[in-house]
C-alpha positions in Angstrom: 34.3 1.7 -33.3 31.1 -0.7 -33.4 33.2 -3.3 -31.3 33.7 -1.0 -29.0 30.4 -0.5 -28.3 29.9 -4.3 -27.8 32.7 -5.7 -25.7 31.6 -2.2 -23.4 27.6 -4.5 -23.9 28.2 -6.4 -20.2 30.3 -3.9 -18.2 27.7 -1.4 -19.0 25.1 -3.7 -18.4 26.3 -4.8 -14.7 26.3 -1.2 -14.3 22.6 -1.0 -14.5 22.0 -4.2 -12.7 23.8 -2.5 -10.0 21.9 0.4 -10.1 18.4 1.3 -7.4 15.0 0.8 -8.5 14.7 4.5 -9.1 16.3 5.3 -11.8 15.6 5.8 -15.1 18.1 2.8 -16.8 17.0 0.3 -14.6 13.4 1.5 -15.2 14.1 1.2 -18.9 15.5 -2.6 -18.1 13.5 -3.7 -16.7 10.2 -2.4 -18.9 7.3 -4.1 -19.1 4.8 -3.4 -21.5 1.4 -2.4 -20.4 -1.2 -5.2 -20.3 1.2 -7.9 -20.8 0.8 -7.9 -24.4 2.6 -6.2 -27.4 1.1 -4.7 -30.8 0.5 -8.2 -33.1 2.9 -8.9 -35.5 6.5 -10.0 -35.2 8.7 -9.7 -32.2 11.0 -7.0 -31.7 14.7 -8.7 -31.2 15.7 -6.2 -28.1 19.3 -5.4 -26.6 17.9 -6.8 -23.6 16.8 -10.0 -25.8 20.8 -9.4 -27.4 22.5 -9.9 -24.4 20.3 -12.8 -23.5 21.9 -15.1 -26.1 25.0 -13.2 -25.7 24.9 -14.8 -22.6 23.5 -18.3 -23.3 27.1 -18.7 -25.4 29.1 -18.2 -22.5 27.1 -20.5 -20.3 25.1 -17.7 -18.7 21.5 -16.4 -18.3 19.8 -14.0 -17.2 18.7 -14.9 -13.7 22.5 -15.3 -12.5 23.9 -12.4 -14.5 21.6 -10.2 -12.0 23.9 -11.9 -9.1 27.0 -11.7 -10.2 26.3 -8.4 -11.1 25.9 -7.4 -7.2 29.6 -8.9 -6.9 31.8 -6.5 -9.4 35.1 -8.7 -9.1 33.0 -11.8 -10.1 30.6 -10.1 -12.8 34.1 -8.2 -14.7 35.4 -11.9 -15.5 31.5 -12.9 -16.6 31.7 -9.9 -18.9 34.9 -10.5 -20.0 33.5 -13.6 -21.1 30.6 -12.9 -23.0 33.0 -9.5 -24.5 35.5 -12.4 -25.8 32.3 -15.8 -27.2 30.9 -11.6 -28.7 34.1 -11.0 -31.1 34.1 -14.8 -31.9 30.8 -13.9 -33.3 30.5 -11.8 -35.1 
C-alpha cells in the first residue's frame, strides 16, 4: 500500500500543478505562512520538500516541474522517472 502511495505522488503533483489557482489543493500547495514566518523550532519537513528532493534525484527542479506539468506527455515521463528514483531510495 505504501509503495502505491509513493508511486502516485508525482502523478498527483502534476494534476495539482495543472489546476486553476482558485482550487483548494492548489491553494494549499502554494500556501505561505502569514507574515512569511513560521513559529520557532526546527522547520518541519513538508510534502513539497520531499517532492523537491525526489525531483532533484532525477535531475529536475520544482520550477521545471511546474512547466512540464502543463504538458501531460512530458510530465508522465518525469513522473515515471521520479517514481522509480523514489523506489530505489527506499
